[in-house]
TINURO-655402 format. One record per residue: residue number from 1; residue in three letters; y, x, z of N, C-alpha, C in turn. Coordinates in nm, 2 decimals, always signed. Each point is the difference from the previous one (the first is absolute). Layout:
REM residues N
SITE  NUM  Ala  Y  X  Z  Y  X  Z  Y  X  Z .
...
REM end
This chain:
REM residues 172
SITE  1  Met  +1.75  -1.24  -0.37  -0.17  +0.03  +0.03  -0.03  +0.11  +0.08 .
SITE  2  Glu  -0.08  -0.02  +0.09  -0.02  +0.09  +0.12  -0.07  +0.12  -0.06 .
SITE  3  Arg  +0.00  +0.13  +0.06  -0.05  +0.08  -0.06  -0.12  +0.00  +0.06 .
SITE  4  Leu  -0.14  +0.09  -0.09  -0.11  +0.07  +0.10  +0.02  +0.05  +0.10 .
SITE  5  Ile  -0.06  -0.03  +0.11  +0.03  +0.06  +0.10  -0.19  +0.10  +0.07 .
SITE  6  Met  -0.03  +0.07  +0.04  -0.14  +0.07  +0.08  +0.06  -0.01  +0.13 .
SITE  7  Leu  -0.10  -0.07  +0.09  -0.03  +0.00  +0.15  -0.09  +0.12  +0.03 .
SITE  8  Pro  -0.01  +0.12  +0.07  -0.11  +0.05  +0.01  -0.10  -0.09  +0.13 .
SITE  9  Gly  -0.09  +0.00  +0.06  -0.04  -0.03  +0.12  -0.01  +0.11  +0.11 .
SITE  10  Ser  -0.06  -0.05  +0.08  +0.01  +0.10  +0.14  -0.14  +0.08  +0.01 .
SITE  11  Pro  +0.00  +0.11  +0.01  +0.08  +0.12  +0.02  +0.07  +0.04  -0.11 .
SITE  12  Arg  +0.11  +0.01  +0.02  +0.07  +0.04  -0.14  +0.04  +0.19  -0.01 .
SITE  13  Pro  -0.06  +0.06  -0.12  +0.01  +0.11  +0.01  +0.14  +0.05  +0.04 .
SITE  14  Thr  +0.07  +0.15  +0.04  +0.07  +0.02  +0.03  +0.13  -0.01  -0.10 .
SITE  15  Gly  +0.07  -0.01  +0.02  +0.15  +0.03  -0.12  -0.02  -0.15  -0.07 .
SITE  16  Val  -0.11  -0.10  +0.01  +0.02  -0.11  -0.11  +0.03  -0.12  +0.08 .
SITE  17  Pro  +0.08  -0.06  -0.03  +0.12  -0.08  +0.03  -0.07  -0.11  +0.03 .
SITE  18  Glu  +0.04  -0.16  +0.08  -0.05  -0.12  +0.02  -0.01  -0.06  -0.13 .
SITE  19  Ile  +0.13  -0.02  -0.10  -0.02  -0.03  -0.09  +0.08  +0.09  -0.11 .
SITE  20  Ile  -0.11  +0.01  -0.12  +0.03  +0.09  -0.12  +0.07  -0.12  -0.11 .
SITE  21  Arg  +0.14  +0.02  -0.01  +0.06  -0.05  -0.09  -0.01  +0.01  -0.15 .
SITE  22  Cys  -0.02  -0.06  -0.11  +0.01  +0.04  -0.14  +0.14  +0.02  -0.05 .
SITE  23  Leu  +0.07  +0.08  -0.08  +0.12  -0.05  -0.02  -0.03  -0.10  -0.15 .
SITE  24  Leu  -0.09  +0.03  -0.07  +0.01  -0.12  -0.06  -0.12  -0.05  -0.05 .
SITE  25  Asn  -0.01  -0.12  -0.03  -0.14  -0.06  -0.02  -0.07  +0.03  -0.10 .
SITE  26  Pro  -0.12  +0.03  -0.01  -0.11  +0.04  -0.13  +0.03  -0.09  -0.11 .
SITE  27  Ala  +0.01  +0.06  -0.11  -0.03  -0.08  -0.12  -0.11  -0.07  -0.01 .
SITE  28  Ser  -0.15  +0.05  +0.08  -0.13  -0.07  -0.01  -0.06  +0.08  +0.09 .
SITE  29  Ile  -0.08  -0.09  +0.06  -0.14  +0.00  +0.10  -0.13  +0.02  -0.07 .
SITE  30  Leu  -0.10  +0.07  +0.01  -0.11  +0.00  -0.04  -0.09  -0.05  +0.12 .
SITE  31  Ile  -0.09  -0.07  -0.02  -0.11  -0.04  +0.11  -0.12  +0.01  -0.10 .
SITE  32  Glu  -0.08  +0.06  +0.07  -0.14  +0.04  -0.05  -0.10  -0.06  +0.08 .
SITE  33  Arg  -0.12  -0.05  -0.06  -0.10  -0.05  +0.10  -0.15  +0.07  -0.04 .
SITE  34  Asp  -0.03  +0.10  +0.07  -0.13  +0.04  +0.01  -0.13  -0.08  +0.03 .
SITE  35  Ser  -0.06  -0.05  -0.06  -0.12  -0.16  +0.06  -0.10  +0.06  +0.06 .
SITE  36  Gly  -0.06  +0.18  -0.04  -0.09  +0.02  +0.14  -0.11  -0.04  -0.11 .
SITE  37  Leu  -0.01  +0.00  -0.14  -0.11  -0.02  -0.05  -0.08  +0.13  +0.00 .
SITE  38  Ala  -0.11  +0.03  +0.03  -0.09  +0.10  -0.05  -0.18  -0.03  -0.06 .
SITE  39  Gly  +0.00  +0.11  -0.06  -0.20  -0.05  -0.08  -0.06  +0.00  +0.10 .
SITE  40  Arg  -0.09  -0.07  -0.04  -0.15  -0.02  +0.07  -0.08  +0.13  -0.02 .
SITE  41  Pro  -0.07  +0.05  +0.05  -0.08  +0.15  -0.04  -0.09  -0.07  -0.13 .
SITE  42  Lys  -0.02  -0.13  -0.01  -0.12  -0.02  -0.12  +0.02  -0.12  -0.01 .
SITE  43  Pro  -0.01  -0.06  -0.15  +0.04  -0.14  -0.04  -0.14  -0.06  +0.04 .
SITE  44  Ile  +0.10  -0.16  +0.07  -0.18  -0.09  +0.04  +0.00  -0.12  -0.07 .
SITE  45  Phe  -0.12  +0.01  -0.01  -0.03  -0.13  -0.08  -0.07  -0.06  +0.07 .
SITE  46  Arg  +0.06  -0.14  -0.07  -0.07  -0.15  +0.02  -0.13  -0.05  -0.09 .
SITE  47  Glu  -0.08  -0.02  +0.08  -0.16  -0.03  -0.06  +0.02  -0.11  -0.11 .
SITE  48  Asp  +0.10  -0.13  +0.06  +0.01  -0.12  -0.08  +0.11  +0.02  -0.11 .
SITE  49  Ala  +0.07  +0.10  -0.01  +0.10  +0.01  -0.11  -0.03  +0.10  -0.07 .
SITE  50  Gln  -0.13  +0.12  +0.02  -0.01  +0.06  -0.06  +0.14  +0.14  -0.03 .
SITE  51  Gln  +0.08  -0.02  +0.09  +0.12  +0.07  -0.08  +0.04  +0.08  +0.13 .
SITE  52  Ala  +0.07  +0.12  -0.04  +0.11  +0.07  +0.15  +0.04  -0.09  +0.03 .
SITE  53  Ile  +0.07  +0.02  +0.16  +0.08  -0.06  +0.02  +0.10  +0.13  +0.03 .
SITE  54  Ser  +0.15  +0.00  -0.01  +0.08  +0.08  -0.01  -0.02  +0.10  +0.12 .
SITE  55  Asp  +0.05  +0.10  -0.02  -0.06  +0.16  +0.11  +0.16  +0.01  +0.07 .
SITE  56  Leu  +0.06  -0.08  -0.05  +0.10  -0.03  +0.13  +0.04  -0.11  +0.10 .
SITE  57  Ala  +0.04  +0.10  +0.12  +0.03  -0.06  +0.11  +0.14  +0.03  +0.10 .
SITE  58  Phe  +0.04  -0.11  +0.06  +0.10  +0.07  +0.07  -0.05  +0.06  +0.15 .
SITE  59  Asn  +0.09  +0.14  +0.04  -0.06  +0.05  +0.08  +0.07  -0.01  +0.09 .
SITE  60  Gly  +0.07  -0.09  +0.03  +0.10  -0.04  +0.13  +0.11  +0.15  +0.06 .
SITE  61  Thr  +0.01  +0.06  -0.12  +0.17  +0.13  -0.01  +0.09  -0.04  -0.07 .
SITE  62  Gly  +0.02  -0.12  -0.01  +0.10  -0.06  -0.13  +0.12  +0.04  +0.10 .
SITE  63  Arg  +0.12  +0.04  -0.05  +0.13  +0.02  +0.02  +0.14  -0.04  -0.07 .
SITE  64  Ser  +0.10  -0.02  +0.05  +0.14  -0.01  -0.12  +0.06  +0.12  +0.04 .
SITE  65  Leu  +0.10  +0.02  -0.10  +0.06  +0.14  +0.01  +0.12  -0.11  -0.06 .
SITE  66  Leu  +0.13  +0.10  +0.00  +0.12  -0.02  -0.01  +0.06  +0.09  -0.05 .
SITE  67  Ser  +0.10  +0.02  -0.12  +0.05  +0.11  -0.02  +0.15  -0.06  -0.08 .
SITE  68  Val  +0.07  +0.08  +0.09  +0.17  +0.00  -0.04  +0.06  +0.11  -0.02 .
SITE  69  Ser  +0.10  -0.01  -0.12  +0.05  +0.08  -0.01  +0.18  -0.01  +0.05 .
SITE  70  Leu  +0.04  +0.07  +0.12  +0.13  +0.02  -0.01  +0.07  +0.11  -0.05 .
SITE  71  Leu  +0.16  -0.02  +0.03  +0.12  +0.06  -0.07  +0.08  +0.02  +0.15 .
SITE  72  Phe  -0.01  +0.11  +0.03  +0.12  +0.00  +0.12  +0.11  +0.16  -0.06 .
SITE  73  Glu  +0.10  -0.04  +0.04  +0.10  +0.10  -0.05  +0.09  +0.05  +0.12 .
SITE  74  Thr  +0.13  +0.10  -0.02  +0.09  +0.00  +0.09  +0.09  +0.01  -0.07 .
SITE  75  Thr  +0.15  +0.00  +0.02  +0.08  -0.04  -0.04  +0.13  +0.17  +0.04 .
SITE  76  Pro  +0.05  +0.04  -0.10  +0.09  +0.08  +0.06  +0.12  -0.04  +0.08 .
SITE  77  Arg  +0.00  +0.10  +0.13  +0.08  -0.03  +0.11  +0.15  +0.08  -0.03 .
SITE  78  Pro  +0.14  -0.09  +0.02  +0.11  +0.02  -0.01  -0.01  +0.17  +0.05 .
SITE  79  Glu  -0.01  +0.02  +0.06  -0.01  +0.18  +0.11  -0.05  +0.07  -0.11 .
SITE  80  Gly  -0.10  -0.02  -0.09  -0.03  +0.08  -0.10  -0.16  +0.02  +0.01 .
SITE  81  Glu  -0.06  -0.02  +0.13  -0.16  +0.04  +0.03  -0.05  -0.15  -0.01 .
SITE  82  Thr  -0.14  +0.02  -0.09  -0.05  -0.08  -0.02  -0.16  -0.01  +0.09 .
SITE  83  Ala  -0.03  -0.11  +0.07  -0.12  -0.01  +0.07  -0.13  +0.01  -0.07 .
SITE  84  Asp  -0.11  +0.07  +0.00  -0.13  +0.02  -0.02  -0.07  -0.15  -0.05 .
SITE  85  Val  -0.02  -0.06  -0.12  -0.12  -0.10  +0.00  -0.08  -0.01  +0.08 .
SITE  86  Arg  -0.05  +0.14  +0.02  -0.18  +0.01  +0.06  +0.01  -0.06  +0.15 .
SITE  87  Leu  +0.14  +0.00  +0.05  +0.05  -0.05  +0.15  -0.07  -0.14  -0.01 .
SITE  88  Leu  +0.02  -0.06  -0.11  +0.02  -0.18  -0.01  -0.16  -0.03  -0.01 .
SITE  89  Thr  -0.07  +0.13  -0.07  -0.14  -0.06  -0.02  -0.11  +0.07  +0.11 .
SITE  90  Ala  +0.05  +0.09  +0.05  -0.06  +0.08  +0.10  -0.09  -0.09  +0.09 .
SITE  91  Pro  +0.06  -0.16  +0.09  -0.13  -0.08  +0.09  -0.12  +0.01  -0.11 .
SITE  92  Leu  +0.03  -0.05  -0.15  -0.14  -0.06  -0.08  -0.08  +0.16  -0.02 .
SITE  93  His  +0.06  +0.11  +0.06  -0.07  +0.14  -0.05  -0.10  -0.01  +0.15 .
SITE  94  Arg  +0.07  -0.04  +0.10  -0.09  +0.04  +0.14  -0.10  -0.11  -0.02 .
SITE  95  Leu  +0.03  -0.10  -0.08  -0.06  -0.12  +0.01  -0.16  +0.05  -0.08 .
SITE  96  Ala  +0.00  +0.11  -0.12  -0.08  +0.02  -0.04  -0.07  +0.10  +0.04 .
SITE  97  Ala  +0.07  +0.12  +0.09  -0.05  +0.09  +0.06  -0.09  -0.02  +0.12 .
SITE  98  Glu  +0.03  -0.14  +0.05  -0.06  -0.03  +0.12  -0.11  -0.05  -0.02 .
SITE  99  Ala  +0.02  -0.11  -0.10  -0.15  -0.05  -0.07  -0.10  +0.09  -0.03 .
SITE  100  Gly  +0.02  +0.16  +0.00  -0.10  +0.08  -0.05  -0.06  +0.08  +0.11 .
SITE  101  Ser  +0.05  -0.04  +0.12  -0.01  +0.14  +0.12  -0.13  -0.06  +0.09 .
SITE  102  Gly  -0.11  +0.04  -0.03  -0.07  +0.04  +0.12  -0.09  -0.14  +0.05 .
SITE  103  Gly  -0.01  -0.09  -0.10  -0.12  -0.11  +0.05  +0.07  -0.09  +0.05 .
SITE  104  Arg  +0.14  +0.01  +0.07  +0.03  -0.12  +0.03  +0.08  -0.14  -0.09 .
SITE  105  Arg  +0.01  -0.08  +0.12  +0.06  -0.10  -0.12  +0.10  +0.01  -0.04 .
SITE  106  Pro  +0.05  -0.04  -0.15  +0.13  +0.02  -0.04  +0.07  -0.07  +0.04 .
SITE  107  Cys  +0.17  -0.02  +0.02  +0.07  -0.09  +0.01  +0.01  -0.14  -0.05 .
SITE  108  Ala  -0.02  -0.12  -0.01  +0.04  -0.11  -0.05  +0.10  -0.02  -0.02 .
SITE  109  Val  +0.05  -0.02  -0.13  +0.14  -0.04  -0.02  +0.00  -0.11  -0.08 .
SITE  110  Glu  +0.11  -0.11  +0.03  -0.03  -0.14  -0.06  +0.14  +0.02  -0.08 .
SITE  111  Leu  -0.04  -0.03  -0.16  +0.11  -0.01  -0.12  +0.05  -0.13  +0.05 .
SITE  112  Ile  +0.15  -0.02  +0.01  +0.04  -0.13  -0.02  +0.09  -0.03  -0.10 .
SITE  113  Trp  +0.04  -0.07  -0.09  +0.10  -0.06  -0.10  +0.00  -0.16  +0.03 .
SITE  114  Gly  +0.11  -0.02  +0.04  +0.08  -0.11  +0.05  -0.08  -0.10  +0.10 .
SITE  115  Lys  -0.05  -0.11  -0.03  -0.03  -0.07  +0.11  -0.15  -0.03  +0.01 .
SITE  116  Arg  -0.05  +0.01  -0.16  -0.11  -0.05  -0.01  -0.14  +0.10  -0.05 .
SITE  117  Trp  +0.05  +0.09  -0.02  -0.06  +0.14  -0.07  -0.05  +0.09  +0.10 .
SITE  118  Ser  -0.12  +0.01  +0.01  -0.05  +0.17  +0.09  -0.12  +0.06  -0.05 .
SITE  119  Phe  -0.01  +0.10  +0.06  -0.11  +0.04  -0.01  -0.07  +0.13  +0.09 .
SITE  120  Arg  -0.08  +0.02  +0.07  +0.00  +0.08  +0.11  -0.13  +0.09  -0.06 .
SITE  121  Gly  +0.07  +0.14  -0.01  -0.10  +0.12  -0.02  +0.03  +0.12  +0.07 .
SITE  122  Ala  -0.09  +0.14  -0.06  +0.04  +0.11  +0.06  +0.02  +0.05  -0.12 .
SITE  123  Val  +0.14  +0.10  -0.01  +0.00  +0.09  -0.10  -0.13  +0.12  -0.02 .
SITE  124  Gly  -0.04  -0.06  -0.14  -0.09  +0.08  -0.05  +0.01  +0.11  -0.09 .
SITE  125  Arg  +0.09  -0.02  -0.09  +0.07  +0.09  -0.09  +0.14  +0.00  -0.02 .
SITE  126  Leu  +0.06  +0.13  -0.02  +0.16  -0.01  +0.00  +0.05  +0.09  -0.12 .
SITE  127  Ala  +0.07  +0.01  -0.07  +0.03  +0.09  -0.13  +0.21  -0.05  +0.02 .
SITE  128  Glu  +0.02  +0.16  -0.01  +0.16  -0.05  -0.03  +0.03  +0.09  -0.09 .
SITE  129  Lys  +0.12  -0.05  -0.11  +0.06  +0.08  -0.09  +0.14  -0.01  +0.04 .
SITE  130  Leu  +0.04  +0.15  -0.01  +0.16  +0.02  +0.02  +0.01  +0.05  -0.12 .
SITE  131  Asp  +0.11  -0.11  -0.04  +0.08  +0.05  -0.11  +0.18  +0.01  -0.05 .
SITE  132  Gln  +0.05  +0.01  +0.14  +0.09  +0.05  -0.05  +0.07  +0.05  +0.13 .
SITE  133  Phe  +0.09  +0.10  -0.02  -0.02  +0.10  +0.11  +0.19  +0.07  +0.01 .
SITE  134  Thr  +0.06  +0.05  +0.10  +0.14  +0.03  -0.01  -0.02  +0.15  -0.06 .
SITE  135  Arg  +0.12  +0.04  -0.03  +0.00  +0.15  -0.03  -0.06  +0.04  +0.10 .
SITE  136  Asp  -0.02  +0.03  +0.13  -0.06  +0.09  +0.08  -0.13  -0.04  +0.02 .
SITE  137  Gly  -0.07  -0.10  -0.06  -0.11  +0.02  +0.00  -0.03  -0.16  +0.08 .
SITE  138  Thr  +0.08  -0.03  +0.04  -0.05  -0.13  +0.10  -0.02  -0.15  -0.06 .
SITE  139  Ala  -0.16  +0.00  +0.00  -0.06  -0.16  -0.06  +0.10  -0.11  +0.07 .
SITE  140  Thr  +0.03  -0.10  -0.15  +0.08  -0.11  +0.03  -0.07  -0.09  -0.03 .
SITE  141  Arg  -0.11  +0.01  -0.06  -0.04  -0.14  -0.05  -0.14  +0.04  +0.01 .
SITE  142  Ser  -0.11  -0.11  +0.06  -0.13  -0.01  -0.01  -0.07  -0.15  -0.05 .
SITE  143  Trp  -0.09  +0.02  -0.06  -0.05  -0.08  -0.08  -0.15  +0.00  +0.07 .
SITE  144  Leu  -0.04  -0.08  +0.09  -0.14  +0.03  +0.14  -0.08  -0.11  -0.05 .
SITE  145  Thr  -0.12  +0.05  -0.03  -0.13  -0.11  -0.02  -0.06  +0.00  +0.12 .
SITE  146  Val  -0.01  -0.13  +0.08  -0.15  +0.00  +0.11  -0.08  -0.11  -0.05 .
SITE  147  Ala  -0.13  +0.02  +0.07  -0.13  -0.06  -0.08  -0.02  -0.03  +0.17 .
SITE  148  Phe  +0.00  -0.11  +0.06  -0.07  -0.05  +0.12  -0.13  -0.07  +0.03 .
SITE  149  Glu  -0.10  +0.07  +0.06  -0.11  -0.09  +0.00  +0.00  -0.07  +0.11 .
SITE  150  Glu  -0.02  -0.15  -0.03  -0.01  -0.13  +0.04  -0.06  +0.05  +0.17 .
SITE  151  Met  +0.10  -0.08  +0.12  -0.14  +0.04  +0.16  +0.03  -0.16  +0.03 .
SITE  152  Pro  -0.13  -0.01  +0.07  +0.00  -0.15  +0.06  +0.09  -0.03  +0.14 .
SITE  153  Ala  +0.05  -0.10  +0.00  +0.09  -0.02  +0.12  -0.07  +0.03  +0.16 .
SITE  154  Ala  +0.08  +0.06  +0.07  -0.07  +0.00  +0.09  +0.01  -0.10  +0.09 .
SITE  155  Ala  -0.05  -0.02  +0.09  +0.03  -0.18  +0.13  +0.12  -0.03  +0.01 .
SITE  156  Gly  +0.03  -0.11  +0.00  +0.16  +0.02  +0.03  +0.07  -0.07  -0.10 .
SITE  157  Ala  +0.15  +0.05  +0.02  +0.10  -0.02  -0.10  -0.02  +0.14  -0.07 .
SITE  158  Ser  +0.05  -0.03  -0.12  +0.00  +0.14  -0.08  +0.15  +0.03  +0.03 .
SITE  159  Val  +0.04  +0.13  -0.06  +0.12  +0.05  +0.04  +0.11  -0.11  -0.11 .
SITE  160  Gly  -0.03  -0.01  -0.12  +0.06  -0.12  -0.09  +0.04  -0.14  +0.06 .
SITE  161  Ala  -0.10  -0.05  +0.08  -0.03  -0.08  +0.09  +0.19  +0.05  +0.09 .
SITE  162  Arg  +0.02  +0.04  +0.06  +0.05  +0.06  +0.12  +0.15  +0.02  -0.09 .
SITE  163  Tyr  -0.05  +0.05  -0.09  +0.21  +0.02  -0.06  +0.03  -0.14  -0.07 .
SITE  164  Phe  -0.10  -0.11  -0.04  +0.06  -0.10  -0.02  +0.05  -0.06  +0.06 .
SITE  165  Ala  -0.07  +0.01  +0.14  +0.02  -0.10  +0.11  +0.19  +0.07  +0.06 .
SITE  166  Ala  -0.04  +0.11  -0.03  +0.18  +0.05  +0.10  +0.05  -0.04  -0.13 .
SITE  167  Asp  -0.03  +0.01  -0.13  +0.13  -0.03  -0.09  +0.01  -0.20  +0.01 .
SITE  168  Ala  -0.05  -0.08  +0.09  +0.01  -0.13  -0.01  +0.08  -0.01  +0.12 .
SITE  169  Asn  -0.05  +0.08  +0.10  +0.11  -0.01  +0.11  +0.12  +0.09  -0.01 .
SITE  170  Gly  +0.02  +0.08  -0.09  +0.18  +0.02  -0.02  -0.01  +0.17  +0.02 .
SITE  171  Leu  -0.14  +0.05  +0.04  +0.00  +0.13  +0.08  +0.00  +0.15  -0.13 .
SITE  172  Arg  +0.01  -0.10  -0.10  -0.04  +0.15  -0.11  +0.14  +0.04  -0.07 .
REM end
């Protein structure tokens, strides 16, 4: 089974690779949809029914959110020094930091799992739990929870479509 990958769009923040590969697939993915319901200032009454019509209405601000929990881990090396797992999670931290910088549009990231599932969004929140360390304090295991807010696709082929095309042509 293919592993979940993330394809940051252009322009990518410095230090973010073209493909972020997950070491293990997530056990689950949570997709939420906020429909954009809002209350009207006051109930509206219909004269013929003599009753209030619901004061809820769609306000056009609906959005989809995707949350995924990922495990990243480094293994001890034969030469004795173990890589810090945060080197593997740093690109996602950079995407989250980029998203909050000065009113610029965030970098779109396409999450792809297999050949039939994708989601395009920007990193909205990120939480990292480090729970395994070497004797010298190097973090070797990270549980990363990343929440993406859906972004509409730009005109033309999406990043994922280009990825699938490369796979079909044997370029991946």
